[in-house]
N, C-alpha and C positions, 0 to 999 in steps of 0.2 A: 656744584649745587644746582638743583632744579630751578629753571627760570621762574616758575610760578612762586616758589618759596623766596627766591632772591627779590623779586618784585614786591612781594608782601613785606619783606624786611625793609626795603628802601621806602616803601609807602609809609611805614610807621614813622620814619624820620621826616619825610618831606610832604606829607598829605596836606598840610595847611597852606602849601604854595599853589594848590589847585582850586579851581572854582567848585562851588557846591555841586553842580551837575557832574563835573568830572569825578568828584569824590563818590557821588552816588553810583555812577556807571562802574567805576573801578570796584567799589565795594560789592555791588550787585554781582558783578562778573567773577571777581576773585574770592570774595568771602562767602557770598550767598549762592554761588554756583549757578546763577541764572544764565541762560543762553542770550546771545545777542538779540535774537527775536523777542524773547520775553522782556528784556530790558527796553527794547524799542517800543513794544506794545504798551508797557507800563508808563513810559515817558512820552508817548504820542509823537515819536520821531521815527525816522527810518533806521533800519538795521545798519545801513552804511554809515549813518551819522554816529551811532554808538561805536561802531568799529573804528571810525576815524578818531574819535575822542579817546578811546582806549589806547590807540597807537601813539597819540600825542602824549598821553600820560606816561606810557612805558618809555618813550624816547626821552621825555623830560626827567623821569626818575634816574635814568642812566646818566643823563647830562649833569643833573644836580650832584650825583655821587662823584662823577669825575671832577667836578669843580670843588665841591665842599668836602667830600670824603668822610662824611660822618660815620657811615657804616664801617668803612675800612679802619678808621681811627679807633672805633670801639673794639674791633677785633684785635687790633694791635695792643690796646690796653689790657684786654682780657688775657692775652698771651703773656704779657709782662707780669700781670698779677699771678697767673698760674705758676710761672717760673719762680716768682718770689715766694709763693706759698710752698712750692716743692723743695726749696732750699733748706 
């Protein structure tokens, strides 16, 4: 699965665990397709600050999924339901 799609799926589960600013940066970058420079300009911060926050969010999303496994569990449930329906 493409990294961008996977991160968006994880974000749907875990977005409330991030600060408002982190949510804004993530959504601007991944949903609204803004560049780091555009986000930085809109937020009056450096491009590097936006980049660092996005990396923190990406790493935390992967960490949360490793610990909590909400996405993985949902996929397993969907497979079981599909198998049950197909029987």
